[in-house]
C-alpha positions as a LaTeX table, in Angstrom:
\begin{tabular}{lrrr}
\hline
Residue & $x$ (\AA) & $y$ (\AA) & $z$ (\AA) \\
\hline
Met1 & 8.25 & 11.81 & 17.41 \\
Arg2 & 6.66 & 8.43 & 18.49 \\
Lys3 & 8.98 & 5.41 & 20.04 \\
Ile4 & 8.36 & 2.93 & 18.67 \\
Ser5 & 10.50 & $-0.95$ & 19.46 \\
Glu6 & 13.25 & $-1.99$ & 16.59 \\
Glu7 & 11.17 & $-5.26$ & 16.31 \\
Lys8 & 8.13 & $-3.15$ & 15.40 \\
Leu9 & 9.74 & $-1.57$ & 12.86 \\
Ala10 & 10.98 & $-4.06$ & 11.19 \\
Leu11 & 7.66 & $-5.50$ & 10.78 \\
Glu12 & 5.78 & $-2.21$ & 9.65 \\
Arg13 & 8.95 & $-2.55$ & 7.09 \\
Val14 & 7.92 & $-5.30$ & 5.81 \\
Arg15 & 4.15 & $-4.57$ & 6.18 \\
Leu16 & 4.67 & $-1.06$ & 4.17 \\
Glu17 & 6.76 & $-2.64$ & 1.62 \\
Gly18 & 4.02 & $-5.42$ & 0.46 \\
Met19 & 1.82 & $-2.47$ & 0.50 \\
Arg20 & 3.80 & $-1.14$ & $-2.75$ \\
Glu21 & 3.69 & $-3.23$ & $-5.07$ \\
Phe22 & 2.34 & $-0.65$ & $-7.12$ \\
Glu23 & 4.41 & 2.38 & $-6.47$ \\
Asn24 & 7.53 & $-0.13$ & $-7.80$ \\
Lys25 & 5.70 & $-1.32$ & $-10.65$ \\
Tyr26 & 5.56 & 3.01 & $-11.68$ \\
Ser27 & 8.59 & 3.34 & $-9.73$ \\
Asp28 & 10.46 & 4.58 & $-13.22$ \\
Leu29 & 8.07 & 7.33 & $-12.96$ \\
Ala30 & 8.70 & 10.59 & $-11.28$ \\
Tyr31 & 5.42 & 11.31 & $-9.56$ \\
Val32 & 2.72 & 8.12 & $-8.92$ \\
Ala33 & $-0.15$ & 9.68 & $-6.94$ \\
Gly34 & $-3.09$ & 7.86 & $-4.41$ \\
Ile35 & $-6.58$ & 8.83 & $-4.60$ \\
Asp36 & $-9.03$ & 8.11 & $-2.13$ \\
Glu37 & $-12.57$ & 9.14 & $-0.59$ \\
Ala38 & $-14.28$ & 9.48 & 2.61 \\
Gly39 & $-18.15$ & 9.91 & 3.36 \\
Arg40 & $-19.75$ & 7.69 & 0.51 \\
Gly41 & $-22.20$ & 6.38 & 2.62 \\
Pro42 & $-22.93$ & 9.11 & 5.07 \\
Leu43 & $-26.94$ & 10.88 & 5.65 \\
Ala44 & $-25.45$ & 14.30 & 5.76 \\
Gly45 & $-22.10$ & 15.91 & 4.80 \\
Pro46 & $-20.22$ & 16.47 & 2.17 \\
Val47 & $-17.99$ & 13.30 & 0.38 \\
Val48 & $-14.14$ & 14.94 & 0.63 \\
Ala49 & $-11.10$ & 13.35 & $-1.69$ \\
Ala50 & $-7.93$ & 13.44 & $-0.77$ \\
Ala51 & $-4.71$ & 12.91 & $-3.34$ \\
Val52 & $-1.33$ & 12.21 & $-2.45$ \\
Ile53 & 1.99 & 12.00 & $-3.83$ \\
Leu54 & 4.65 & 10.57 & $-1.29$ \\
Pro55 & 8.61 & 10.44 & $-1.82$ \\
Lys56 & 9.00 & 6.76 & $-3.35$ \\
Asp57 & 11.90 & 6.34 & $-0.01$ \\
Ile58 & 9.05 & 7.28 & 2.46 \\
Phe59 & 8.98 & 5.25 & 5.63 \\
Leu60 & 5.60 & 6.47 & 7.91 \\
Pro61 & 4.55 & 3.15 & 10.32 \\
Phe62 & 1.31 & 2.02 & 10.98 \\
Leu63 & 0.30 & 4.00 & 7.24 \\
Asn64 & $-3.03$ & 2.17 & 6.60 \\
Asp65 & $-6.55$ & 1.73 & 5.31 \\
Ser66 & $-8.36$ & 4.83 & 7.27 \\
Lys67 & $-10.53$ & 2.45 & 8.79 \\
Lys68 & $-8.16$ & 0.21 & 9.86 \\
Val69 & $-6.69$ & 3.05 & 12.29 \\
Thr70 & $-7.35$ & 4.43 & 15.71 \\
Glu71 & $-8.63$ & 7.65 & 15.15 \\
Lys72 & $-5.16$ & 8.53 & 17.38 \\
Arg73 & $-2.99$ & 7.45 & 15.29 \\
Arg74 & $-5.18$ & 9.14 & 11.89 \\
Asp75 & $-4.64$ & 11.96 & 13.85 \\
Val76 & $-0.74$ & 10.91 & 13.96 \\
Leu77 & $-0.81$ & 10.04 & 10.24 \\
Phe78 & $-2.63$ & 13.42 & 8.89 \\
Asp79 & 0.27 & 15.56 & 10.26 \\
Glu80 & 3.00 & 13.21 & 9.55 \\
Ile81 & 1.38 & 12.40 & 5.71 \\
Lys82 & 1.38 & 16.40 & 4.97 \\
Gln83 & 4.80 & 17.20 & 6.24 \\
Asn84 & 6.12 & 14.90 & 3.86 \\
Ala85 & 4.20 & 14.66 & 1.23 \\
Ile86 & 5.84 & 15.65 & $-2.13$ \\
Ala87 & 2.17 & 17.09 & $-2.63$ \\
Tyr88 & $-1.26$ & 16.60 & $-1.83$ \\
Gly89 & $-4.73$ & 17.94 & $-2.32$ \\
Ile90 & $-7.54$ & 17.88 & $-1.56$ \\
Gly91 & $-10.96$ & 18.03 & $-3.05$ \\
Ile92 & $-15.11$ & 18.34 & $-1.35$ \\
Ala93 & $-18.61$ & 18.72 & $-2.67$ \\
Ser94 & $-21.12$ & 19.69 & $-0.22$ \\
Asn95 & $-24.24$ & 17.66 & 0.34 \\
Thr96 & $-25.90$ & 20.55 & $-1.81$ \\
Leu97 & $-23.49$ & 19.04 & $-4.93$ \\
Ile98 & $-24.66$ & 15.07 & $-4.01$ \\
Asp99 & $-28.40$ & 16.05 & $-4.54$ \\
Glu100 & $-27.90$ & 17.95 & $-7.82$ \\
Ile101 & $-25.81$ & 14.92 & $-9.72$ \\
Asn102 & $-25.58$ & 12.07 & $-7.47$ \\
Ile103 & $-23.22$ & 10.63 & $-5.31$ \\
Leu104 & $-20.64$ & 8.53 & $-7.62$ \\
Gln105 & $-20.59$ & 11.80 & $-9.54$ \\
Ala106 & $-19.86$ & 13.92 & $-6.86$ \\
Thr107 & $-17.69$ & 11.94 & $-5.49$ \\
Tyr108 & $-15.66$ & 11.89 & $-9.03$ \\
Glu109 & $-16.34$ & 16.17 & $-8.59$ \\
Ala110 & $-14.27$ & 15.89 & $-5.48$ \\
Met111 & $-11.49$ & 13.43 & $-6.59$ \\
Arg112 & $-10.85$ & 15.69 & $-9.77$ \\
Glu113 & $-10.30$ & 18.36 & $-7.33$ \\
Ala114 & $-8.43$ & 16.96 & $-5.20$ \\
Ile115 & $-5.87$ & 16.03 & $-8.16$ \\
Asn116 & $-5.92$ & 19.82 & $-9.56$ \\
Ala117 & $-4.86$ & 21.14 & $-5.45$ \\
Leu118 & $-1.86$ & 19.22 & $-6.39$ \\
Glu119 & 1.45 & 21.12 & $-6.30$ \\
Lys120 & 2.73 & 18.27 & $-9.04$ \\
Thr121 & 1.62 & 16.67 & $-12.52$ \\
Pro122 & 1.13 & 13.43 & $-11.25$ \\
Asp123 & 2.49 & 10.76 & $-13.93$ \\
Val124 & 0.70 & 8.30 & $-12.85$ \\
Leu125 & $-2.39$ & 7.75 & $-10.31$ \\
Leu126 & $-3.46$ & 4.88 & $-8.34$ \\
Val127 & $-7.30$ & 4.84 & $-7.98$ \\
Asp128 & $-9.13$ & 2.82 & $-5.41$ \\
Ala129 & $-11.36$ & 1.01 & $-7.68$ \\
Val130 & $-12.44$ & 3.44 & $-10.01$ \\
His131 & $-11.91$ & 5.37 & $-13.01$ \\
Ile132 & $-12.17$ & 9.13 & $-12.95$ \\
Pro133 & $-14.19$ & 10.80 & $-16.19$ \\
Asp134 & $-12.28$ & 13.88 & $-17.65$ \\
Ile135 & $-9.05$ & 13.34 & $-16.17$ \\
Asn136 & $-6.16$ & 13.40 & $-18.64$ \\
Ile137 & $-3.46$ & 11.33 & $-16.71$ \\
Lys138 & $-3.16$ & 7.60 & $-16.62$ \\
Gln139 & $-4.92$ & 5.75 & $-13.93$ \\
Val140 & $-4.83$ & 2.44 & $-12.66$ \\
Gly141 & $-7.24$ & 1.37 & $-10.68$ \\
Ile142 & $-6.99$ & $-1.09$ & $-7.68$ \\
Ile143 & $-9.64$ & $-3.14$ & $-5.78$ \\
Lys144 & $-9.45$ & $-2.06$ & $-2.03$ \\
Gly145 & $-6.62$ & $-0.10$ & $-3.35$ \\
Asp146 & $-6.14$ & 1.85 & 0.40 \\
Ala147 & $-4.93$ & $-2.10$ & 1.68 \\
Lys148 & $-2.26$ & $-1.92$ & $-1.40$ \\
Ser149 & $-1.25$ & 1.17 & $-1.93$ \\
Val150 & 0.91 & 3.50 & 0.13 \\
Asn151 & 0.08 & 6.49 & $-1.55$ \\
Ile152 & $-3.67$ & 5.65 & $-2.20$ \\
Ala153 & $-3.95$ & 4.86 & 1.98 \\
Ala154 & $-1.68$ & 8.08 & 2.84 \\
Ala155 & $-4.65$ & 9.39 & 0.55 \\
Ser156 & $-8.13$ & 7.34 & 2.30 \\
Ile157 & $-6.34$ & 9.07 & 5.84 \\
Leu158 & $-5.84$ & 12.56 & 4.88 \\
Ala159 & $-9.69$ & 12.42 & 2.76 \\
Lys160 & $-11.31$ & 10.79 & 6.79 \\
Val161 & $-9.31$ & 13.09 & 8.48 \\
Thr162 & $-10.53$ & 15.56 & 6.97 \\
Arg163 & $-14.12$ & 14.67 & 6.59 \\
Asp164 & $-14.50$ & 13.95 & 10.34 \\
Arg165 & $-13.27$ & 17.49 & 11.11 \\
Leu166 & $-15.58$ & 19.08 & 9.30 \\
Met167 & $-18.24$ & 16.81 & 10.75 \\
Thr168 & $-17.04$ & 17.82 & 14.33 \\
Glu169 & $-17.09$ & 21.47 & 13.16 \\
Tyr170 & $-20.48$ & 21.10 & 12.38 \\
Asp171 & $-22.38$ & 19.25 & 15.42 \\
Lys172 & $-21.41$ & 22.78 & 17.19 \\
Ile173 & $-23.97$ & 24.59 & 14.41 \\
Tyr174 & $-25.80$ & 21.21 & 14.78 \\
Pro175 & $-25.77$ & 19.35 & 17.87 \\
Glu176 & $-28.95$ & 17.70 & 17.77 \\
Tyr177 & $-27.74$ & 15.29 & 15.35 \\
Gly178 & $-24.68$ & 13.55 & 17.47 \\
Phe179 & $-22.58$ & 14.47 & 14.01 \\
Ala180 & $-19.24$ & 14.52 & 16.35 \\
Ser181 & $-19.89$ & 10.72 & 16.87 \\
Asn182 & $-21.87$ & 9.68 & 13.79 \\
Lys183 & $-20.08$ & 11.58 & 11.22 \\
Gly184 & $-23.47$ & 11.80 & 9.43 \\
Tyr185 & $-23.84$ & 7.79 & 9.03 \\
Gly186 & $-27.20$ & 6.12 & 9.54 \\
Thr187 & $-26.82$ & 5.46 & 13.33 \\
Ala188 & $-29.84$ & 4.73 & 15.60 \\
Thr189 & $-29.67$ & 7.99 & 17.53 \\
His190 & $-29.19$ & 9.77 & 13.93 \\
Ile191 & $-31.87$ & 8.87 & 12.93 \\
Ala192 & $-34.29$ & 8.81 & 15.73 \\
Ala193 & $-33.23$ & 12.85 & 15.88 \\
Leu194 & $-34.07$ & 13.06 & 12.40 \\
Lys195 & $-37.47$ & 11.25 & 12.33 \\
Glu196 & $-38.15$ & 13.63 & 15.49 \\
Ile197 & $-36.99$ & 16.92 & 14.69 \\
Gly198 & $-36.79$ & 17.09 & 10.18 \\
Pro199 & $-33.40$ & 17.07 & 8.58 \\
Cys200 & $-30.91$ & 20.44 & 8.79 \\
Ala201 & $-28.87$ & 21.86 & 6.33 \\
Ile202 & $-26.53$ & 19.73 & 5.65 \\
His203 & $-28.87$ & 16.81 & 5.43 \\
Arg204 & $-28.73$ & 14.83 & 1.92 \\
Lys205 & $-32.10$ & 14.91 & 0.54 \\
Ser206 & $-31.23$ & 12.08 & $-1.87$ \\
Phe207 & $-30.70$ & 9.83 & 1.02 \\
Ile208 & $-33.09$ & 10.42 & 3.48 \\
Gly209 & $-36.41$ & 9.84 & 2.07 \\
Asn210 & $-37.15$ & 6.69 & 4.04 \\
Phe211 & $-36.93$ & 8.63 & 7.58 \\
Val212 & $-38.45$ & 11.38 & 6.62 \\
Ser213 & $-41.83$ & 13.34 & 4.33 \\
Glu214 & $-41.63$ & 16.27 & 2.14 \\
\hline
\end{tabular}
């Protein structure tokens, strides 16, 4: 259990209440789900989506958009979200699928997989800025939703940590590219390795044309 001062807890309650605008708007519904993804931009690895239904009265201090949370805190929140969620689901679209159908369509596929993995059917989906095709559930798109909805923020944490851990495992198989540190993003050292030794099995061929020749 994390030791947090009463002052910090009070501030967190106020901040998190500000992230419940859409949860409050749909408070008459039983299950409000948030969905988000991680990994649309990297040169390698999958795109990962998560869907989360949190209890309406839950209080998770320091829950936020995954990009605004340190790795250590993301790991703590990852466990707390999974332990406390009414339901959560993870969807993964491989680099191969990304190359086959493009990153946007692969992201939608990962999102549909995450929604289908939920043990409860949501009454409404809060989605970060997109509309997911082929889903027969009411969707509400929210610009910068991972900073405006606790459920979307929770989904962003699950997606980010899941993907980061996958890339750390891939680093053991393909250590030349530094996946444990760059998570597949196009850092200078990653691009240098790509140019020197070429792509590995998890590189997105549709993303790396500027760095390698066929």
